[in-house]
Structure formats: C-alpha cells, structure tokens
N, CA, C and O atoms as a Tripos MOL2 file, in Angstrom:
@<TRIPOS>MOLECULE
protein
  248   247    62     0     0
PROTEIN
NO_CHARGES

@<TRIPOS>ATOM
      1 N           4.3770   11.9750   -6.6850 N.3       1 UNK1
      2 CA          3.0720   12.5400   -6.4710 C.3       1 UNK1
      3 C           2.2030   12.3750   -7.7200 C.2       1 UNK1
      4 O           0.9780   12.3110   -7.6210 O.2       1 UNK1
      5 N           2.8290   12.3060   -8.8740 N.am      2 UNK2
      6 CA          2.0760   12.1460  -10.1200 C.3       2 UNK2
      7 C           1.2720   10.8470  -10.1120 C.2       2 UNK2
      8 O           0.1550   10.7980  -10.6270 O.2       2 UNK2
      9 N           1.8440    9.8000   -9.5270 N.am      3 UNK3
     10 CA          1.1350    8.5220   -9.4720 C.3       3 UNK3
     11 C          -0.1320    8.6380   -8.6320 C.2       3 UNK3
     12 O          -1.1670    8.0710   -8.9820 O.2       3 UNK3
     13 N          -0.0530    9.3600   -7.5390 N.am      4 UNK4
     14 CA         -1.2250    9.5510   -6.6790 C.3       4 UNK4
     15 C          -2.2790   10.3650   -7.4190 C.2       4 UNK4
     16 O          -3.4660   10.0440   -7.3600 O.2       4 UNK4
     17 N          -1.8590   11.4060   -8.1080 N.am      5 UNK5
     18 CA         -2.8030   12.2080   -8.8930 C.3       5 UNK5
     19 C          -3.4880   11.3530   -9.9570 C.2       5 UNK5
     20 O          -4.6800   11.5200  -10.2140 O.2       5 UNK5
     21 N          -2.7390   10.4380  -10.5770 N.am      6 UNK6
     22 CA         -3.3120    9.5360  -11.5800 C.3       6 UNK6
     23 C          -4.3700    8.6320  -10.9550 C.2       6 UNK6
     24 O          -5.4300    8.4050  -11.5390 O.2       6 UNK6
     25 N          -4.0730    8.1210   -9.7660 N.am      7 UNK7
     26 CA         -5.0320    7.2470   -9.0760 C.3       7 UNK7
     27 C          -6.3200    8.0060   -8.7880 C.2       7 UNK7
     28 O          -7.4140    7.4760   -8.9800 O.2       7 UNK7
     29 N          -6.1930    9.2250   -8.3340 N.am      8 UNK8
     30 CA         -7.3780   10.0430   -8.0510 C.3       8 UNK8
     31 C          -8.1930   10.2500   -9.3230 C.2       8 UNK8
     32 O          -9.4160   10.1060   -9.3050 O.2       8 UNK8
     33 N          -7.5360   10.5810  -10.4150 N.am      9 UNK9
     34 CA         -8.2500   10.8130  -11.6810 C.3       9 UNK9
     35 C          -8.9000    9.5320  -12.2010 C.2       9 UNK9
     36 O         -10.0330    9.5630  -12.6820 O.2       9 UNK9
     37 N          -8.1950    8.4180  -12.1070 N.am     10 UNK10
     38 CA         -8.7490    7.1410  -12.5870 C.3      10 UNK10
     39 C          -9.9470    6.6990  -11.7520 C.2      10 UNK10
     40 O         -10.7910    5.9330  -12.2180 O.2      10 UNK10
     41 N         -10.0140    7.1820  -10.5290 N.am     11 UNK11
     42 CA        -11.1250    6.8320   -9.6420 C.3      11 UNK11
     43 C         -12.3150    7.7600   -9.8220 C.2      11 UNK11
     44 O         -13.3040    7.6550   -9.0960 O.2      11 UNK11
     45 N         -12.2240    8.6600  -10.7770 N.am     12 UNK12
     46 CA        -13.3540    9.5250  -11.0750 C.3      12 UNK12
     47 C         -13.1940   10.9620  -10.6450 C.2      12 UNK12
     48 O         -14.0530   11.7930  -10.9380 O.2      12 UNK12
     49 N         -12.1130   11.2750   -9.9560 N.am     13 UNK13
     50 CA        -11.8870   12.6560   -9.5380 C.3      13 UNK13
     51 C         -11.5010   13.5130  -10.7310 C.2      13 UNK13
     52 O         -10.5620   13.1860  -11.4560 O.2      13 UNK13
     53 N         -12.2100   14.5900  -10.9360 N.am     14 UNK14
     54 CA        -11.9000   15.4910  -12.0450 C.3      14 UNK14
     55 C         -10.6660   16.3230  -11.7290 C.2      14 UNK14
     56 O          -9.7780   16.4980  -12.5640 O.2      14 UNK14
     57 N         -10.6340   16.8280  -10.5080 N.am     15 UNK15
     58 CA         -9.5150   17.6700  -10.0790 C.3      15 UNK15
     59 C          -9.1950   17.3150   -8.6350 C.2      15 UNK15
     60 O         -10.0540   16.8320   -7.8970 O.2      15 UNK15
     61 N          -7.9700   17.5580   -8.2480 N.am     16 UNK16
     62 CA         -7.5890   17.3040   -6.8620 C.3      16 UNK16
     63 C          -6.5920   18.3640   -6.4210 C.2      16 UNK16
     64 O          -5.7940   18.8690   -7.2100 O.2      16 UNK16
     65 N          -6.6650   18.6820   -5.1480 N.am     17 UNK17
     66 CA         -5.7150   19.6550   -4.6180 C.3      17 UNK17
     67 C          -4.4050   18.9530   -4.2980 C.2      17 UNK17
     68 O          -4.3760   17.7420   -4.0770 O.2      17 UNK17
     69 N          -3.3440   19.7070   -4.2760 N.am     18 UNK18
     70 CA         -2.0320   19.1400   -3.9420 C.3      18 UNK18
     71 C          -2.0520   18.5680   -2.5280 C.2      18 UNK18
     72 O          -1.4400   17.5310   -2.2700 O.2      18 UNK18
     73 N          -2.7550   19.2400   -1.6090 N.am     19 UNK19
     74 CA         -2.8090   18.7510   -0.2290 C.3      19 UNK19
     75 C          -3.5640   17.4250   -0.1450 C.2      19 UNK19
     76 O          -3.2130   16.5680    0.6650 O.2      19 UNK19
     77 N          -4.5940   17.2480   -0.9690 N.am     20 UNK20
     78 CA         -5.3240   15.9750   -0.9800 C.3      20 UNK20
     79 C          -4.4230   14.8550   -1.4830 C.2      20 UNK20
     80 O          -4.4190   13.7590   -0.9230 O.2      20 UNK20
     81 N          -3.6700   15.1240   -2.5230 N.am     21 UNK21
     82 CA         -2.7530   14.1230   -3.0650 C.3      21 UNK21
     83 C          -1.6620   13.7850   -2.0530 C.2      21 UNK21
     84 O          -1.2930   12.6200   -1.9090 O.2      21 UNK21
     85 N          -1.1470   14.7850   -1.3570 N.am     22 UNK22
     86 CA         -0.1200   14.5470   -0.3430 C.3      22 UNK22
     87 C          -0.6720   13.7100    0.8010 C.2      22 UNK22
     88 O           0.0000   12.7990    1.2850 O.2      22 UNK22
     89 N          -1.8840   14.0090    1.2330 N.am     23 UNK23
     90 CA         -2.5030   13.2470    2.3200 C.3      23 UNK23
     91 C          -2.7240   11.8010    1.9020 C.2      23 UNK23
     92 O          -2.4590   10.8810    2.6760 O.2      23 UNK23
     93 N          -3.2060   11.5980    0.6900 N.am     24 UNK24
     94 CA         -3.4200   10.2440    0.1930 C.3      24 UNK24
     95 C          -2.0970    9.4870    0.0910 C.2      24 UNK24
     96 O          -2.0450    8.2960    0.3980 O.2      24 UNK24
     97 N          -1.0410   10.1550   -0.3300 N.am     25 UNK25
     98 CA          0.2830    9.5300   -0.4040 C.3      25 UNK25
     99 C           0.7490    9.0940    0.9800 C.2      25 UNK25
    100 O           1.3400    8.0250    1.1290 O.2      25 UNK25
    101 N           0.4870    9.9170    1.9920 N.am     26 UNK26
    102 CA          0.8540    9.5500    3.3690 C.3      26 UNK26
    103 C           0.0710    8.3290    3.8310 C.2      26 UNK26
    104 O           0.6270    7.4370    4.4720 O.2      26 UNK26
    105 N          -1.2170    8.2880    3.5080 N.am     27 UNK27
    106 CA         -2.0450    7.1390    3.8780 C.3      27 UNK27
    107 C          -1.5280    5.8760    3.1940 C.2      27 UNK27
    108 O          -1.4220    4.8250    3.8260 O.2      27 UNK27
    109 N          -1.2030    5.9780    1.8950 N.am     28 UNK28
    110 CA         -0.6440    4.8330    1.1690 C.3      28 UNK28
    111 C           0.6350    4.3320    1.8430 C.2      28 UNK28
    112 O           0.8230    3.1290    2.0200 O.2      28 UNK28
    113 N           1.5070    5.2660    2.2170 N.am     29 UNK29
    114 CA          2.7710    4.8780    2.8370 C.3      29 UNK29
    115 C           2.5400    4.1940    4.1780 C.2      29 UNK29
    116 O           3.1450    3.1590    4.4580 O.2      29 UNK29
    117 N           1.6740    4.7610    5.0080 N.am     30 UNK30
    118 CA          1.3960    4.1650    6.3200 C.3      30 UNK30
    119 C           0.8210    2.7620    6.1740 C.2      30 UNK30
    120 O           1.2540    1.8310    6.8530 O.2      30 UNK30
    121 N          -0.1530    2.6180    5.2850 N.am     31 UNK31
    122 CA         -0.7820    1.3090    5.0850 C.3      31 UNK31
    123 C           0.2260    0.3140    4.5060 C.2      31 UNK31
    124 O           0.2280   -0.8570    4.8880 O.2      31 UNK31
    125 N           1.0700    0.7650    3.6000 N.am     32 UNK32
    126 CA          2.0930   -0.1060    3.0120 C.3      32 UNK32
    127 C           3.0620   -0.6070    4.0700 C.2      32 UNK32
    128 O           3.4410   -1.7780    4.0630 O.2      32 UNK32
    129 N           3.4640    0.2670    4.9760 N.am     33 UNK33
    130 CA          4.3710   -0.1420    6.0490 C.3      33 UNK33
    131 C           3.7190   -1.1810    6.9540 C.2      33 UNK33
    132 O           4.3790   -2.1240    7.3910 O.2      33 UNK33
    133 N           2.4270   -1.0150    7.2380 N.am     34 UNK34
    134 CA          1.7050   -2.0040    8.0430 C.3      34 UNK34
    135 C           1.6860   -3.3550    7.3350 C.2      34 UNK34
    136 O           1.9330   -4.3910    7.9520 O.2      34 UNK34
    137 N           1.3960   -3.3370    6.0530 N.am     35 UNK35
    138 CA          1.3290   -4.5770    5.2750 C.3      35 UNK35
    139 C           2.6940   -5.2470    5.2120 C.2      35 UNK35
    140 O           2.7970   -6.4600    5.4000 O.2      35 UNK35
    141 N           3.7400   -4.4750    4.9510 N.am     36 UNK36
    142 CA          5.0930   -5.0390    4.8580 C.3      36 UNK36
    143 C           5.5100   -5.6590    6.1870 C.2      36 UNK36
    144 O           6.1270   -6.7240    6.2050 O.2      36 UNK36
    145 N           5.1850   -5.0140    7.2780 N.am     37 UNK37
    146 CA          5.5140   -5.5550    8.5920 C.3      37 UNK37
    147 C           4.8150   -6.8980    8.8050 C.2      37 UNK37
    148 O           5.4330   -7.8620    9.2570 O.2      37 UNK37
    149 N           3.5370   -6.9530    8.4810 N.am     38 UNK38
    150 CA          2.7830   -8.1900    8.6430 C.3      38 UNK38
    151 C           3.3030   -9.2860    7.7170 C.2      38 UNK38
    152 O           3.4260  -10.4410    8.1240 O.2      38 UNK38
    153 N           3.6040   -8.9260    6.4820 N.am     39 UNK39
    154 CA          4.0920   -9.8970    5.4990 C.3      39 UNK39
    155 C           5.4470  -10.4550    5.9210 C.2      39 UNK39
    156 O           5.6960  -11.6530    5.7840 O.2      39 UNK39
    157 N           6.3080   -9.6070    6.4240 N.am     40 UNK40
    158 CA          7.6210  -10.0510    6.8850 C.3      40 UNK40
    159 C           7.4830  -11.0350    8.0390 C.2      40 UNK40
    160 O           8.1780  -12.0500    8.0810 O.2      40 UNK40
    161 N           6.5960  -10.7390    8.9630 N.am     41 UNK41
    162 CA          6.3430  -11.6390   10.0860 C.3      41 UNK41
    163 C           5.8070  -12.9770    9.5960 C.2      41 UNK41
    164 O           6.2050  -14.0290   10.0970 O.2      41 UNK41
    165 N           4.9090  -12.9410    8.6190 N.am     42 UNK42
    166 CA          4.3470  -14.1790    8.0720 C.3      42 UNK42
    167 C           5.4380  -15.0360    7.4310 C.2      42 UNK42
    168 O           5.4720  -16.2500    7.6330 O.2      42 UNK42
    169 N           6.3210  -14.4180    6.6680 N.am     43 UNK43
    170 CA          7.4040  -15.1640    6.0160 C.3      43 UNK43
    171 C           8.3360  -15.7690    7.0600 C.2      43 UNK43
    172 O           8.7380  -16.9270    6.9430 O.2      43 UNK43
    173 N           8.6790  -14.9870    8.0780 N.am     44 UNK44
    174 CA          9.5530  -15.5020    9.1380 C.3      44 UNK44
    175 C           8.8920  -16.6660    9.8630 C.2      44 UNK44
    176 O           9.5520  -17.6580   10.1730 O.2      44 UNK44
    177 N           7.6020  -16.5540   10.1330 N.am     45 UNK45
    178 CA          6.8680  -17.6170   10.8120 C.3      45 UNK45
    179 C           6.8740  -18.9030    9.9800 C.2      45 UNK45
    180 O           6.8640  -20.0070   10.5260 O.2      45 UNK45
    181 N           6.8910  -18.7470    8.6610 N.am     46 UNK46
    182 CA          6.9250  -19.9050    7.7600 C.3      46 UNK46
    183 C           8.3460  -20.4160    7.5470 C.2      46 UNK46
    184 O           8.5590  -21.3550    6.7800 O.2      46 UNK46
    185 N           9.3270  -19.8000    8.2270 N.am     47 UNK47
    186 CA         10.7090  -20.2400    8.0990 C.3      47 UNK47
    187 C          11.3930  -19.7380    6.8400 C.2      47 UNK47
    188 O          12.3790  -20.3200    6.3880 O.2      47 UNK47
    189 N          10.8730  -18.6640    6.2770 N.am     48 UNK48
    190 CA         11.4510  -18.1090    5.0540 C.3      48 UNK48
    191 C          11.9890  -16.7160    5.2960 C.2      48 UNK48
    192 O          11.5180  -15.9950    6.1760 O.2      48 UNK48
    193 N          12.9850  -16.3460    4.5000 N.am     49 UNK49
    194 CA         13.4820  -14.9750    4.4930 C.3      49 UNK49
    195 C          12.8610  -14.1960    3.3400 C.2      49 UNK49
    196 O          12.8950  -12.9660    3.3060 O.2      49 UNK49
    197 N          12.2970  -14.9360    2.4050 N.am     50 UNK50
    198 CA         11.7290  -14.3350    1.2020 C.3      50 UNK50
    199 C          10.2330  -14.1180    1.3730 C.2      50 UNK50
    200 O           9.5000  -15.0230    1.7720 O.2      50 UNK50
    201 N           9.7970  -12.9150    1.0660 N.am     51 UNK51
    202 CA          8.3740  -12.5920    1.0710 C.3      51 UNK51
    203 C           7.8090  -12.9680   -0.2930 C.2      51 UNK51
    204 O           8.3850  -12.6270   -1.3260 O.2      51 UNK51
    205 N           6.6990  -13.6590   -0.2910 N.am     52 UNK52
    206 CA          6.0770  -14.1080   -1.5380 C.3      52 UNK52
    207 C           4.8010  -13.3180   -1.8170 C.2      52 UNK52
    208 O           4.2190  -12.6960   -0.9280 O.2      52 UNK52
    209 N           4.3930  -13.3650   -3.0690 N.am     53 UNK53
    210 CA          3.1670  -12.6600   -3.4410 C.3      53 UNK53
    211 C           1.9560  -13.1940   -2.6840 C.2      53 UNK53
    212 O           1.0350  -12.4360   -2.3780 O.2      53 UNK53
    213 N           1.9470  -14.4800   -2.3810 N.am     54 UNK54
    214 CA          0.8440  -15.0540   -1.6050 C.3      54 UNK54
    215 C           0.7630  -14.4210   -0.2200 C.2      54 UNK54
    216 O          -0.3270  -14.2080    0.3110 O.2      54 UNK54
    217 N           1.9260  -14.1220    0.3620 N.am     55 UNK55
    218 CA          1.9580  -13.4800    1.6780 C.3      55 UNK55
    219 C           1.2770  -12.1120    1.6190 C.2      55 UNK55
    220 O           0.5020  -11.7450    2.5020 O.2      55 UNK55
    221 N           1.5810  -11.3820    0.5710 N.am     56 UNK56
    222 CA          1.0030  -10.0440    0.4160 C.3      56 UNK56
    223 C          -0.5060  -10.1570    0.2510 C.2      56 UNK56
    224 O          -1.2590   -9.4290    0.8980 O.2      56 UNK56
    225 N          -0.9500  -11.0620   -0.6070 N.am     57 UNK57
    226 CA         -2.3940  -11.2310   -0.8230 C.3      57 UNK57
    227 C          -3.1030  -11.5950    0.4720 C.2      57 UNK57
    228 O          -4.1700  -11.0600    0.7720 O.2      57 UNK57
    229 N          -2.5160  -12.4980    1.2350 N.am     58 UNK58
    230 CA         -3.1200  -12.9210    2.4940 C.3      58 UNK58
    231 C          -3.1710  -11.7620    3.4890 C.2      58 UNK58
    232 O          -4.1840  -11.5660    4.1610 O.2      58 UNK58
    233 N          -2.1080  -11.0100    3.5840 N.am     59 UNK59
    234 CA         -2.0630   -9.8830    4.5190 C.3      59 UNK59
    235 C          -3.0860   -8.8110    4.1590 C.2      59 UNK59
    236 O          -3.6870   -8.2050    5.0450 O.2      59 UNK59
    237 N          -3.2820   -8.5790    2.8860 N.am     60 UNK60
    238 CA         -4.2290   -7.5450    2.4510 C.3      60 UNK60
    239 C          -5.6620   -7.9890    2.7090 C.2      60 UNK60
    240 O          -6.5230   -7.1620    3.0090 O.2      60 UNK60
    241 N          -5.9230   -9.2790    2.5930 N.am     61 UNK61
    242 CA         -7.2860   -9.7860    2.8290 C.3      61 UNK61
    243 C          -7.6940   -9.6770    4.2800 C.2      61 UNK61
    244 O          -8.8780   -9.5100    4.5740 O.2      61 UNK61
    245 N          -6.7450   -9.7680    5.1920 N.am     62 UNK62
    246 CA         -7.0690   -9.7820    6.6220 C.3      62 UNK62
    247 C          -7.4890   -8.4590    7.1310 C.2      62 UNK62
    248 O          -7.7920   -8.3210    8.3160 O.2      62 UNK62
@<TRIPOS>BOND
     1     1     2 1
     2     2     3 1
     3     3     4 2
     4     3     5 am
     5     5     6 1
     6     6     7 1
     7     7     8 2
     8     7     9 am
     9     9    10 1
    10    10    11 1
    11    11    12 2
    12    11    13 am
    13    13    14 1
    14    14    15 1
    15    15    16 2
    16    15    17 am
    17    17    18 1
    18    18    19 1
    19    19    20 2
    20    19    21 am
    21    21    22 1
    22    22    23 1
    23    23    24 2
    24    23    25 am
    25    25    26 1
    26    26    27 1
    27    27    28 2
    28    27    29 am
    29    29    30 1
    30    30    31 1
    31    31    32 2
    32    31    33 am
    33    33    34 1
    34    34    35 1
    35    35    36 2
    36    35    37 am
    37    37    38 1
    38    38    39 1
    39    39    40 2
    40    39    41 am
    41    41    42 1
    42    42    43 1
    43    43    44 2
    44    43    45 am
    45    45    46 1
    46    46    47 1
    47    47    48 2
    48    47    49 am
    49    49    50 1
    50    50    51 1
    51    51    52 2
    52    51    53 am
    53    53    54 1
    54    54    55 1
    55    55    56 2
    56    55    57 am
    57    57    58 1
    58    58    59 1
    59    59    60 2
    60    59    61 am
    61    61    62 1
    62    62    63 1
    63    63    64 2
    64    63    65 am
    65    65    66 1
    66    66    67 1
    67    67    68 2
    68    67    69 am
    69    69    70 1
    70    70    71 1
    71    71    72 2
    72    71    73 am
    73    73    74 1
    74    74    75 1
    75    75    76 2
    76    75    77 am
    77    77    78 1
    78    78    79 1
    79    79    80 2
    80    79    81 am
    81    81    82 1
    82    82    83 1
    83    83    84 2
    84    83    85 am
    85    85    86 1
    86    86    87 1
    87    87    88 2
    88    87    89 am
    89    89    90 1
    90    90    91 1
    91    91    92 2
    92    91    93 am
    93    93    94 1
    94    94    95 1
    95    95    96 2
    96    95    97 am
    97    97    98 1
    98    98    99 1
    99    99   100 2
   100    99   101 am
   101   101   102 1
   102   102   103 1
   103   103   104 2
   104   103   105 am
   105   105   106 1
   106   106   107 1
   107   107   108 2
   108   107   109 am
   109   109   110 1
   110   110   111 1
   111   111   112 2
   112   111   113 am
   113   113   114 1
   114   114   115 1
   115   115   116 2
   116   115   117 am
   117   117   118 1
   118   118   119 1
   119   119   120 2
   120   119   121 am
   121   121   122 1
   122   122   123 1
   123   123   124 2
   124   123   125 am
   125   125   126 1
   126   126   127 1
   127   127   128 2
   128   127   129 am
   129   129   130 1
   130   130   131 1
   131   131   132 2
   132   131   133 am
   133   133   134 1
   134   134   135 1
   135   135   136 2
   136   135   137 am
   137   137   138 1
   138   138   139 1
   139   139   140 2
   140   139   141 am
   141   141   142 1
   142   142   143 1
   143   143   144 2
   144   143   145 am
   145   145   146 1
   146   146   147 1
   147   147   148 2
   148   147   149 am
   149   149   150 1
   150   150   151 1
   151   151   152 2
   152   151   153 am
   153   153   154 1
   154   154   155 1
   155   155   156 2
   156   155   157 am
   157   157   158 1
   158   158   159 1
   159   159   160 2
   160   159   161 am
   161   161   162 1
   162   162   163 1
   163   163   164 2
   164   163   165 am
   165   165   166 1
   166   166   167 1
   167   167   168 2
   168   167   169 am
   169   169   170 1
   170   170   171 1
   171   171   172 2
   172   171   173 am
   173   173   174 1
   174   174   175 1
   175   175   176 2
   176   175   177 am
   177   177   178 1
   178   178   179 1
   179   179   180 2
   180   179   181 am
   181   181   182 1
   182   182   183 1
   183   183   184 2
   184   183   185 am
   185   185   186 1
   186   186   187 1
   187   187   188 2
   188   187   189 am
   189   189   190 1
   190   190   191 1
   191   191   192 2
   192   191   193 am
   193   193   194 1
   194   194   195 1
   195   195   196 2
   196   195   197 am
   197   197   198 1
   198   198   199 1
   199   199   200 2
   200   199   201 am
   201   201   202 1
   202   202   203 1
   203   203   204 2
   204   203   205 am
   205   205   206 1
   206   206   207 1
   207   207   208 2
   208   207   209 am
   209   209   210 1
   210   210   211 1
   211   211   212 2
   212   211   213 am
   213   213   214 1
   214   214   215 1
   215   215   216 2
   216   215   217 am
   217   217   218 1
   218   218   219 1
   219   219   220 2
   220   219   221 am
   221   221   222 1
   222   222   223 1
   223   223   224 2
   224   223   225 am
   225   225   226 1
   226   226   227 1
   227   227   228 2
   228   227   229 am
   229   229   230 1
   230   230   231 1
   231   231   232 2
   232   231   233 am
   233   233   234 1
   234   234   235 1
   235   235   236 2
   236   235   237 am
   237   237   238 1
   238   238   239 1
   239   239   240 2
   240   239   241 am
   241   241   242 1
   242   242   243 1
   243   243   244 2
   244   243   245 am
   245   245   246 1
   246   246   247 1
   247   247   248 2
@<TRIPOS>SUBSTRUCTURE
     1 UNK1         2 RESIDUE 1 A UNK
     2 UNK2         6 RESIDUE 1 A UNK
     3 UNK3        10 RESIDUE 1 A UNK
     4 UNK4        14 RESIDUE 1 A UNK
     5 UNK5        18 RESIDUE 1 A UNK
     6 UNK6        22 RESIDUE 1 A UNK
     7 UNK7        26 RESIDUE 1 A UNK
     8 UNK8        30 RESIDUE 1 A UNK
     9 UNK9        34 RESIDUE 1 A UNK
    10 UNK10       38 RESIDUE 1 A UNK
    11 UNK11       42 RESIDUE 1 A UNK
    12 UNK12       46 RESIDUE 1 A UNK
    13 UNK13       50 RESIDUE 1 A UNK
    14 UNK14       54 RESIDUE 1 A UNK
    15 UNK15       58 RESIDUE 1 A UNK
    16 UNK16       62 RESIDUE 1 A UNK
    17 UNK17       66 RESIDUE 1 A UNK
    18 UNK18       70 RESIDUE 1 A UNK
    19 UNK19       74 RESIDUE 1 A UNK
    20 UNK20       78 RESIDUE 1 A UNK
    21 UNK21       82 RESIDUE 1 A UNK
    22 UNK22       86 RESIDUE 1 A UNK
    23 UNK23       90 RESIDUE 1 A UNK
    24 UNK24       94 RESIDUE 1 A UNK
    25 UNK25       98 RESIDUE 1 A UNK
    26 UNK26      102 RESIDUE 1 A UNK
    27 UNK27      106 RESIDUE 1 A UNK
    28 UNK28      110 RESIDUE 1 A UNK
    29 UNK29      114 RESIDUE 1 A UNK
    30 UNK30      118 RESIDUE 1 A UNK
    31 UNK31      122 RESIDUE 1 A UNK
    32 UNK32      126 RESIDUE 1 A UNK
    33 UNK33      130 RESIDUE 1 A UNK
    34 UNK34      134 RESIDUE 1 A UNK
    35 UNK35      138 RESIDUE 1 A UNK
    36 UNK36      142 RESIDUE 1 A UNK
    37 UNK37      146 RESIDUE 1 A UNK
    38 UNK38      150 RESIDUE 1 A UNK
    39 UNK39      154 RESIDUE 1 A UNK
    40 UNK40      158 RESIDUE 1 A UNK
    41 UNK41      162 RESIDUE 1 A UNK
    42 UNK42      166 RESIDUE 1 A UNK
    43 UNK43      170 RESIDUE 1 A UNK
    44 UNK44      174 RESIDUE 1 A UNK
    45 UNK45      178 RESIDUE 1 A UNK
    46 UNK46      182 RESIDUE 1 A UNK
    47 UNK47      186 RESIDUE 1 A UNK
    48 UNK48      190 RESIDUE 1 A UNK
    49 UNK49      194 RESIDUE 1 A UNK
    50 UNK50      198 RESIDUE 1 A UNK
    51 UNK51      202 RESIDUE 1 A UNK
    52 UNK52      206 RESIDUE 1 A UNK
    53 UNK53      210 RESIDUE 1 A UNK
    54 UNK54      214 RESIDUE 1 A UNK
    55 UNK55      218 RESIDUE 1 A UNK
    56 UNK56      222 RESIDUE 1 A UNK
    57 UNK57      226 RESIDUE 1 A UNK
    58 UNK58      230 RESIDUE 1 A UNK
    59 UNK59      234 RESIDUE 1 A UNK
    60 UNK60      238 RESIDUE 1 A UNK
    61 UNK61      242 RESIDUE 1 A UNK
    62 UNK62      246 RESIDUE 1 A UNK
C-alpha cells in the first residue's frame, strides 16, 4: 500500500485516505490483469511462450 500512497503523493496529492489508496490499488490490479491477459495472448499468437517488453508496450497503447 505504501507504493500506492507514494504514487498519489508524486501526482500532487497532499494527503490521501486509506480507502482511496485501497481503491486505487484494486484498480491497478484489475488493469494489470487485463494487460497481462492481452500480452499473453499476443505472445502465444506470435508463437512464443515468453512475453516481451514490446508486447506490454503495444498492449498498453491499445
């Protein structure tokens, strides 16, 4: 949770509630799972078992 609090502060937030940080952490996790699923599919489609950084960049851009 400390990492999420750091992100909030670095983005200009002076203070944040614990519930806000928890909600943001849940959003990060959900979005990360979506990206990982897409990236894994992209690697498999390319005939690879290994996910590459290019796959992640492409998935995030879409």
